[in-house]
C-alpha angles and dihedrals in degrees: 000000000000116000122187129176134202143161148170127302093261093044092235089125123045127177139173135215124200130193129022119320116244098219145359124201148152113236122207095181118137093241097053089046092055095042092054099028086229137111094248139001123221112222132192117196123211138171107269091232085063096056122086132178110222104182141355129027119258119221115236131226122190099219096176144349107312093356127116124186119193125204139163112275092211105045102018096235111162108228116167147010121210125187120195089212086065107038095164095063138058127197115217123194101253095218090059089070120095091238108028091164086075090072116049115183117255100195144017124225142195091028089163085071095046118129108254095236094053114089118216119241116263093208101053131081106254137211128190087211133353118285131254093259100084133236128125115343085357095303123140102237093175102024115120116242093259089059091046089052091049087070088075093151091069099027115109106181139345110204 
């Protein structure tokens, strides 16, 4: 079983994930951009049962209806995204992991919110919005490729 650890910038908060992540993506949505003060946020989706807080207690912020973002109160590092519509999964900021290179994104979402000077990746599956299958910002963290493709109205390209 794979075990990966991560935490915030000041190391006050540490966590562990076990098993294989369900999903890895780059999100361009306006809420993620504002919460991170960055043009995109890389997310790794895991089963909630495979996520464990090891130390510290992240502060929570309800960024929208049914959505909680957790971050370090001391250094401000954004750590997780939780959506009540998907209680069995949790999204973790990929770059808060000790080894973020282990989880390259496989798709880009919410391209309609993309900052004009940021060029979309030509190697990732792309969606103008999220899909209708749920997940953070409407993205299908655990949907199979066929379900993702069924959202043809928002799908831009599938390499």
